[in-house]
C-alpha positions in Angstrom: 0.0 0.0 0.0 2.9 2.4 0.7 3.9 2.6 -3.0 0.4 3.0 -4.3 -0.7 5.9 -6.5 -4.2 5.9 -5.1 -6.2 9.0 -5.8 -9.3 10.0 -4.0 -12.2 9.9 -6.6 -14.9 12.5 -6.5 -18.4 11.6 -5.2 -19.7 10.8 -8.7 -17.3 7.9 -9.1 -19.0 4.5 -8.8 -18.1 2.5 -5.7 -15.4 -0.2 -5.9 -17.9 -2.8 -4.6 -20.5 -1.8 -7.3 -17.9 -2.3 -10.0 -16.7 -5.6 -8.6 -20.3 -6.8 -8.1 -21.2 -6.1 -11.8 -17.9 -6.9 -13.6 -16.7 -10.6 -13.2 -13.3 -9.8 -14.9 -12.6 -7.0 -12.5 -13.8 -9.2 -9.6 -11.4 -12.0 -10.6 -8.4 -9.6 -10.8 -9.4 -8.2 -7.4 -9.5 -11.7 -5.7 -6.0 -12.4 -7.0 -4.9 -9.1 -5.5 -6.3 -9.9 -2.0 -5.4 -13.6 -2.2 -6.3 -16.5 0.0 -9.4 -18.4 0.8 -10.1 -16.3 3.9 -10.0 -13.1 2.0 -12.2 -14.6 -0.7 -14.7 -15.7 1.9 -14.7 -12.3 3.5 -15.3 -10.7 0.1 -18.3 -13.0 -0.4 -19.6 -11.6 2.9 -19.0 -8.1 1.7 -21.0 -8.8 -1.5 -23.8 -10.3 0.5 -23.9 -7.2 2.7 -23.6 -4.7 -0.1 -25.3 -6.2 -3.1 -28.0 -4.1 -4.6 -31.6 -5.1 -4.0 -32.3 -5.8 -7.6 -29.0 -5.6 -9.3 -29.0 -3.6 -12.6 -32.6 -4.7 -13.4 -34.1 -3.9 -10.0 -36.0 -7.2 -9.9 -35.6 -7.7 -6.2 -33.1 -10.5 -6.4 -29.5 -10.4 -5.1 -27.0 -8.6 -7.3 -24.8 -10.6 -9.6 -21.9 -12.2 -7.8 -23.6 -11.6 -4.4 -24.1 -15.2 -3.4 -22.1 -16.3 -0.4 -19.1 -18.6 -0.8 -20.0 -22.3 -0.8 -23.1 -22.2 -2.9 -26.7 -21.0 -2.3 -27.8 -17.5 -2.4 -29.1 -15.8 0.7 -32.8 -15.8 1.3 -34.9 -13.1 -0.3 -34.1 -9.8 1.2 -31.1 -11.0 3.1 -28.6 -8.8 1.4 -30.8 -5.8 1.8 -31.2 -6.6 5.5 -27.5 -6.7 6.2 -26.4 -3.7 4.2 -25.6 -0.2 5.7 -28.6 2.0 5.1 -27.0 4.4 2.6 -27.1 2.3 -0.5 -25.5 4.8 -2.8 -21.7 4.8 -2.5 -21.6 8.1 -4.4 -23.2 9.9 -1.4 -21.8 10.7 1.9 -18.2 10.0 2.9 -15.2 9.8 0.6 -12.3 7.3 0.8 -10.1 9.6 2.8 -12.8 10.2 5.4 -13.3 6.4 5.6 -9.6 5.8 6.1 -9.4 8.4 8.9 -12.5 6.9 10.5 -11.0 3.4 10.4 -7.7 4.8 11.8 -9.5 6.3 14.7 -11.0 2.9 15.6 -7.6 1.2 15.2 -6.1 3.8 17.6 -8.7 3.0 20.1 -8.2 -0.8 19.8 -4.5 -0.6 20.0 -4.6 1.7 23.0 -7.1 -0.6 24.7 -5.0 -3.7 24.3 -1.9 -1.8 25.5 -3.9 -0.8 28.7 -5.1 -4.3 29.2 -1.6 -5.8 28.9 -0.3 -3.3 31.4 -3.2 -4.1 33.8 -1.7 -7.3 35.0 -5.1 -9.0 34.8 -4.0 -11.8 32.4 -1.4 -14.5 32.4 -0.3 -17.3 30.1 -2.1 -18.1 26.8 -4.7 -15.4 27.3 -2.1 -12.7 27.7 -0.2 -14.0 24.7 -3.4 -13.7 22.6 -4.1 -10.2 23.8 -0.5 -9.2 22.9 -0.9 -10.7 19.5 -4.2 -8.7 19.0 -2.4 -5.5 20.1 0.3 -6.1 17.5 -2.3 -6.7 14.8 -4.1 -3.5 15.6 -0.8 -1.5 15.5 0.0 -3.0 12.1 -3.5 -2.0 10.9 -3.1 1.6 12.0 0.4 1.8 10.5 -0.9 0.6 7.2 -3.8 3.1 7.3 -1.5 6.0 8.1 0.7 5.0 5.2 -2.3 4.8 2.9 -3.5 8.2 3.9 0.0 9.6 3.2 -0.2 8.2 -0.4 -3.3 10.4 -0.8 -1.2 13.5 0.2 -3.2 13.9 3.3 -2.5 14.0 7.1 -3.8 11.2 9.3 -6.1 12.1 12.0 -4.4 12.6 15.4 -4.4 9.8 17.9 -7.0 10.5 20.6 -6.3 10.4 24.3 -8.1 7.4 25.7 -9.2 5.8 29.0 -10.8 2.4 29.5 -12.6 0.8 32.4 -10.4 -2.1 33.5 -12.1 -4.1 36.2 -12.2 -7.9 36.3 -10.6 -10.1 33.6 -14.1 -11.1 32.4 -15.3 -7.5 32.1 -12.2 -6.6 30.1 -12.8 -9.6 27.8 -16.4 -8.5 27.3 -15.2 -5.0 26.4 -12.6 -6.4 24.1 -15.3 -8.5 22.3 -17.6 -5.4 22.1 -14.8 -3.4 20.5 -13.8 -6.1 18.0 -17.3 -6.9 17.0 -17.9 -3.2 16.5 -14.7 -2.9 14.5 -15.7 -5.7 12.1 -19.2 -4.2 11.7 -17.7 -0.8 11.1 -15.5 -2.0 8.2 -18.5 -3.8 6.7 -20.6 -0.7 7.1 -18.3 1.3 4.8 -17.7 -1.4 2.1 -20.5 0.0 -0.2 -19.0 3.5 0.1 -15.3 2.8 -0.8 -14.4 3.7 -4.4 -10.8 2.7 -4.8 -10.2 -1.1 -5.1 -6.9 -1.0 -3.3 -8.5 0.7 -0.3 -11.3 -1.9 -0.5 -8.7 -4.7 -0.5 -7.1 -3.2 2.6 -10.4 -2.8 4.4 -11.3 -6.4 3.4 -8.1 -7.8 4.9 -8.5 -5.8 8.1 -12.2 -6.7 8.4 -11.5 -10.4 8.3 -8.9 -10.1 11.1 -11.2 -8.0 13.3 -13.9 -10.7 12.8 -11.4 -13.4 13.9 -10.5 -11.4 16.9 -14.2 -11.1 17.8 -14.8 -14.8 17.3 -11.9 -15.7 19.6 -13.0 -13.4 22.3 -16.6 -14.5 22.0 -15.3 -18.1 22.5 -13.4 -17.1 25.6 -16.7 -15.7 27.0 -18.7 -18.7 26.1 -20.6 -16.8 23.4 -21.4 -17.9 19.8 -18.5 -17.1 17.4 -21.0 -15.8 14.8 -23.8 -14.3 17.0 -25.6 -12.9 13.9 -25.6 -16.2 12.0 -24.5 -16.6 8.4 -24.7 -12.9 7.5 -23.0 -10.3 9.6 -24.7 -7.0 10.1 -22.9 -3.7 9.3 -22.8 -0.6 11.5 -22.7 2.9 10.2 -20.4 5.7 11.4 -23.4 7.3 13.1 -23.8 4.1 15.2 -20.2 3.3 15.9 -18.7 6.7 16.8 -21.1 7.6 19.6 -20.6 4.1 21.0 -16.8 4.5 21.3 -16.9 8.2 22.3 -17.0 7.3 25.9 -13.4 6.0 25.7 -12.0 9.3 24.3 -10.8 11.8 26.9 -10.9 15.5 26.0 -7.4 17.0 25.9 
């Protein structure tokens, strides 16, 4: 991503997901770019969440290419039910705003895990897992900062944060809340991203956030996929107020 010549398209440019949904050749090249069965599976989930209600013909069926990996199409209305409410990727935020939004969430997650590691609440394999998660989040934010730099823009400043660190279980519950929110946040922006390289980066991070969430859900005795076969996205308007309580005014 550091060497990319990504440009921020204007708001009239069709979204990358729209192009990939409708153009099989472009989709094939994209899947080669992201690579791996995990990325391909996550891309199928993105398509299910972002596919147009009726595709080009508006007939109410899933968009072309929107069937989940492994076979059958989702039930009628499933794609519409899992998609972020703003269906037009040409309206609302642009790629730079989405990148800074994602960076803010990664700052929060990395700071949270650093606080948890310093809290001395965990030992052994659980501590090792949390350290690995922190490293993942730091690599995410470094990549996002580098991508923003390729656009000739300045990354948003890292906020000052504070997290409630009580019992080990309450901390794991908060970790699961943050990771599930992170996965839903990336999914919520998929239909708005215009540049395919940025979409590929979001896709790769989304799948890791979801794996973190599933691991933490398992430690808490919760279902790894609490929403079933199709994950629900979350909009900026839902996510930002939910995490605002962890940001301390300077």
